[in-house]
C-alpha positions as CSV (number, residue, x, y, z in Angstrom):
1,M,115.7,72.8,107.2
2,I,117.9,74.5,104.6
3,Q,121.5,73.3,104.8
4,A,123.8,75.4,107.0
5,R,126.4,77.5,105.1
6,P,129.7,79.0,106.3
7,I,129.0,82.2,108.3
8,F,131.2,84.3,106.0
9,D,129.1,83.3,103.0
10,R,126.0,84.4,104.9
11,L,127.6,87.7,105.9
12,S,128.7,88.4,102.3
13,A,125.1,87.9,101.0
14,L,123.7,90.3,103.6
15,A,126.5,92.9,103.4
16,D,124.9,94.7,100.4
17,P,122.1,97.2,101.6
18,T,120.0,96.4,98.6
19,R,119.9,92.7,99.3
20,S,119.0,93.4,102.9
21,R,116.1,95.6,101.8
22,L,115.0,92.8,99.4
23,L,115.0,90.4,102.3
24,L,113.0,92.7,104.5
25,L,110.2,92.6,102.0
26,L,110.4,88.9,101.3
27,D,110.4,88.2,105.0
28,R,106.9,89.6,105.1
29,H,105.4,88.9,101.6
30,E,105.7,86.6,98.7
31,L,106.4,88.9,95.7
32,T,107.3,88.8,92.0
33,V,110.3,90.5,90.5
34,G,108.1,93.2,89.1
35,E,106.6,93.9,92.5
36,L,110.1,94.1,94.1
37,C,111.2,96.5,91.4
38,A,108.3,98.8,92.1
39,A,108.7,98.6,95.9
40,L,112.4,99.2,95.9
41,Q,112.3,101.6,92.8
42,L,115.1,99.7,91.1
43,P,115.5,98.3,87.6
44,Q,114.7,94.6,86.9
45,S,118.3,93.7,86.1
46,T,119.5,95.0,89.5
47,V,116.7,93.1,91.4
48,S,117.2,89.9,89.5
49,R,121.0,90.0,90.1
50,H,120.5,90.4,93.8
51,L,117.8,87.8,94.0
52,K,120.1,85.3,92.3
53,T,122.8,85.9,95.0
54,L,120.3,85.5,97.8
55,A,118.9,82.4,96.2
56,D,122.4,80.9,95.8
57,E,123.1,81.5,99.5
58,G,119.8,80.0,100.6
59,W,118.1,83.2,101.8
60,V,115.2,83.1,99.3
61,L,113.1,80.5,97.6
62,A,111.2,80.9,94.3
63,R,107.9,79.3,93.5
64,A,106.7,79.1,89.9
65,E,103.1,80.2,89.2
66,G,102.0,80.1,85.6
67,T,104.6,82.0,83.6
68,S,105.8,84.1,86.6
69,R,107.8,83.3,89.8
70,R,107.1,84.5,93.3
71,Y,109.9,84.9,95.8
72,A,109.9,84.6,99.6
73,M,112.3,84.2,102.5
74,P,111.9,80.8,104.1
75,R,112.7,82.0,107.6
76,T,111.4,79.0,109.4
77,A,113.5,76.7,107.2
78,L,116.8,78.5,107.9
79,D,119.3,77.0,110.3
80,P,119.5,78.6,113.7
81,S,122.7,80.6,113.0
82,A,121.2,82.1,109.9
83,R,118.0,83.1,111.7
84,G,120.1,84.7,114.4
85,L,122.1,86.6,111.9
86,W,119.0,87.8,110.0
87,Q,117.4,89.0,113.2
88,L,120.4,91.2,113.8
89,V,120.4,92.6,110.3
90,R,116.7,93.0,110.2
91,D,116.6,95.1,113.4
92,Q,119.3,97.4,112.0
93,V,118.1,97.8,108.4
94,G,114.4,97.8,109.2
95,A,114.7,101.0,111.1
96,T,116.1,103.0,108.1
97,P,113.8,105.4,106.2
98,S,114.4,103.7,102.9
99,A,113.3,100.3,104.4
100,R,110.2,101.9,105.8
101,Q,109.4,103.4,102.4
102,D,110.0,100.0,100.7
103,L,107.4,98.4,103.0
104,L,104.9,101.1,102.4
105,R,105.2,100.8,98.7
106,A,104.9,97.0,99.0
107,E,101.7,97.3,101.0
108,R,100.3,99.6,98.3
109,L,101.1,97.0,95.7
110,L,99.4,94.3,97.7
111,Q,96.4,96.5,98.1
112,E,96.3,97.0,94.3
113,R,96.1,93.2,94.0
114,R,93.0,93.1,96.2
115,T,91.5,96.1,94.3
116,A,91.9,94.3,91.0
117,S,90.1,91.3,92.4
118,Q,87.3,93.4,93.9
119,A,86.9,95.4,90.7
120,F,86.0,92.1,89.0
121,F,83.4,91.3,91.6
122,S,81.7,94.7,91.4
123,S,81.5,94.5,87.6
124,T,80.2,90.9,87.3
125,A,78.1,90.3,90.4
126,G,74.9,90.1,88.3
127,Q,76.3,87.4,86.0
128,W,78.6,85.6,88.4
129,D,76.4,82.5,88.5
130,R,76.7,82.0,84.8
131,V,80.5,82.6,84.8
132,R,81.0,80.1,87.6
133,A,78.8,77.5,85.9
134,E,80.6,77.9,82.6
135,L,84.1,77.7,84.2
136,Y,83.6,75.0,86.8
137,G,80.2,73.3,86.2
138,A,76.8,73.5,87.9
139,R,77.6,70.9,90.6
140,T,80.6,72.8,92.0
141,D,78.8,74.1,95.2
142,L,76.8,71.0,95.8
143,A,79.1,68.0,95.2
144,P,81.4,68.6,98.3
145,L,78.7,69.4,100.8
146,A,77.3,65.9,101.6
147,A,79.6,65.6,104.7
148,L,78.3,68.9,106.1
149,L,74.7,68.1,106.7
150,D,74.4,67.9,110.5
151,P,71.3,69.7,111.8
152,A,73.1,71.0,114.9
153,W,75.9,72.7,113.0
154,V,76.6,76.4,112.6
155,V,78.2,76.8,109.2
156,G,80.4,79.7,108.0
157,D,80.1,80.4,104.3
158,L,83.3,82.5,103.9
159,G,83.4,84.5,100.7
160,C,79.8,83.6,100.1
161,G,79.5,85.4,96.7
162,T,75.9,85.2,95.5
163,G,74.9,82.8,98.2
164,Q,74.8,79.5,96.3
165,T,76.5,77.5,99.1
166,A,74.5,79.2,101.8
167,A,71.3,78.4,100.0
168,A,72.3,74.7,99.6
169,V,73.2,74.3,103.3
170,A,70.6,76.5,105.0
171,P,67.7,74.0,105.1
172,F,69.8,71.3,106.8
173,V,71.8,73.1,109.6
174,A,71.0,75.3,112.6
175,Q,72.5,78.5,111.1
176,V,74.6,79.7,108.2
177,V,76.8,82.8,108.7
178,A,77.6,84.1,105.2
179,V,80.4,86.7,104.8
180,D,81.6,88.6,101.8
181,E,83.5,91.9,101.2
182,S,81.6,92.8,98.1
183,E,78.4,94.7,98.6
184,A,77.3,93.8,95.2
185,M,77.7,90.1,95.9
186,L,75.9,90.4,99.3
187,A,73.0,92.1,97.5
188,A,72.8,89.2,95.1
189,A,73.0,86.7,98.0
190,R,70.3,88.5,99.9
191,E,68.0,88.0,96.9
192,R,68.7,84.3,97.0
193,V,68.7,83.5,100.7
194,G,66.8,86.4,102.3
195,H,63.8,84.1,103.0
196,H,66.0,81.7,105.0
197,E,65.7,82.7,108.7
198,T,68.7,80.6,109.5
199,V,71.1,82.6,107.2
200,A,72.9,85.7,108.6
201,L,74.6,87.8,105.9
202,R,77.5,89.9,107.0
203,S,79.9,92.3,105.3
204,G,83.6,91.8,106.1
205,R,87.0,90.8,104.9
206,L,88.1,87.2,105.1
207,E,91.3,88.3,106.8
208,A,89.2,89.9,109.7
209,L,85.9,87.9,109.9
210,P,82.9,89.5,111.6
211,I,82.5,86.2,113.5
212,D,83.2,85.4,117.2
213,D,86.0,83.1,118.2
214,A,85.2,79.4,118.2
215,S,81.6,80.0,117.1
216,L,81.5,77.8,113.9
217,D,81.2,74.1,113.6
218,V,82.1,74.2,109.9
219,A,83.8,76.8,107.7
220,V,83.5,76.6,103.9
221,L,85.9,78.4,101.5
222,S,84.5,77.6,98.1
223,L,86.4,79.0,95.1
224,V,87.6,81.9,97.3
225,L,91.3,81.5,98.1
226,H,92.6,82.3,94.6
227,F,91.1,85.8,95.0
228,V,92.9,86.7,98.3
229,V,96.4,88.2,98.7
230,D,97.4,86.0,101.6
231,P,95.6,82.6,101.7
232,A,97.5,81.6,104.8
233,A,96.1,84.5,106.7
234,V,92.6,83.7,105.6
235,L,93.1,80.1,106.8
236,R,94.3,81.3,110.2
237,E,91.3,83.5,110.5
238,A,89.0,80.6,109.7
239,A,90.7,78.6,112.4
240,R,90.0,81.4,114.9
241,A,86.3,81.3,114.1
242,L,86.1,77.5,114.3
243,R,85.5,75.6,117.6
244,P,88.2,73.1,118.5
245,G,87.5,70.0,116.5
246,G,85.6,72.0,113.9
247,C,85.8,71.2,110.3
248,L,87.2,73.3,107.4
249,L,86.2,72.6,103.8
250,V,88.1,74.2,101.0
251,V,87.2,73.9,97.3
252,D,89.6,75.5,94.8
253,M,91.5,75.0,91.6
254,E,94.5,72.8,91.1
255,P,97.6,74.5,89.7
256,H,97.1,75.7,86.1
257,E,98.7,78.1,83.6
258,R,95.8,80.3,82.5
259,E,97.4,83.6,83.0
260,D,94.4,85.4,81.4
261,Y,92.4,84.7,84.5
262,R,94.4,87.4,86.3
263,A,93.2,90.2,83.9
264,T,89.7,88.9,83.1
265,M,88.6,87.7,86.6
266,G,91.0,89.2,89.1
267,H,92.6,85.9,90.1
268,L,95.6,86.4,92.3
269,W,96.7,82.7,92.4
270,L,96.8,80.2,89.6
271,G,95.5,77.3,91.7
272,F,97.2,75.5,94.7
273,S,99.2,72.3,95.0
274,A,98.3,69.8,97.8
275,E,101.7,70.4,99.3
276,Q,101.3,74.2,99.4
277,L,97.8,74.0,100.9
278,G,98.8,71.4,103.4
279,A,101.6,73.5,104.7
280,W,99.3,76.5,105.1
281,L,96.7,74.4,106.9
282,G,99.3,73.0,109.3
283,G,100.6,76.5,110.0
284,A,97.0,77.7,110.7
285,G,96.4,75.1,113.3
286,F,94.6,72.4,111.3
287,A,95.3,68.7,111.5
288,A,94.7,65.7,109.2
289,P,94.0,67.6,106.0
290,R,92.5,65.3,103.3
291,I,92.9,66.8,99.8
292,V,91.1,65.1,97.0
293,P,90.7,66.0,93.3
294,L,87.1,66.4,92.2
295,A,85.8,64.5,89.2
296,P,85.6,67.0,86.3
297,D,82.3,68.2,85.1
298,P,81.9,67.4,81.4
299,Q,80.4,70.9,80.8
300,A,83.1,72.8,82.7
301,K,85.5,75.0,80.8
302,G,87.8,75.9,83.7
303,P,90.7,74.2,85.5
304,A,90.3,71.0,87.5
305,L,89.2,71.4,91.1
306,F,90.0,69.8,94.4
307,T,88.4,69.6,97.8
308,A,90.3,69.8,101.1
309,R,88.9,68.9,104.5
310,A,90.8,69.6,107.7
311,I,90.1,69.6,111.5
312,R,91.0,72.5,113.8
313,L,93.3,71.3,116.6
314,Q,92.2,71.6,120.2
């Protein structure tokens, strides 16, 4: 919990309407300075000055990602008096027209993040296998799967791409439900796994899976989370689709500084630390996460990878 501060310091930080508008956005989303400037329609100097005040008073935390920083309000880490004060201010400021417009602009910015990622998928679906192999190595999809081969399982391949994981798992389990938002990726997956009667291909977003509650024994997110706006929401949705005691397997990149991946491949996150992923998994209802770095492939050109295994709580 963030250390409690005198109530007058708290009131002073919230007294400025601009700072309250900033907090309204950061209470909902993790945003960069540039995104906050666009959402509030304010110059960078103004936003940066107010962010410093809020950070000094413990209202916001910054997280470094590559060469940029993302800001968020750590509401659950605030002391009870600060949470109560913020609830009062949020109810008042959140009802103003300017705050509503801020939130609408922020939502559009987040949609643009997703659009940039999907534009990459649509343009490279035909050569995605080559891109993945060059970046991460040919064993990326197979190496983590040894623990999944139970013939009674129903496996969810979430963000299935061209169907590499689904194809590798299908012969060994009862069913694979493969989901992707990109129609181009699903078409490529259909070419690869269409002959497998146990594979069901479905179009849908990872934040709203077309899968019934508690219907999966295993859910796999392989090199997917760095493409989504809100990884925590995707993990919560995976938990919903898993049966109690079901297993989640995540494969993704360790933190890195390759900023060019944002422009060339639509990456929204530059990898994930074990602490960050562990906190998201706990918040999504998973227990006992085991996060292990994967041995690098000598032919791989991309960042180091990790695998994370966690169990959905009862």
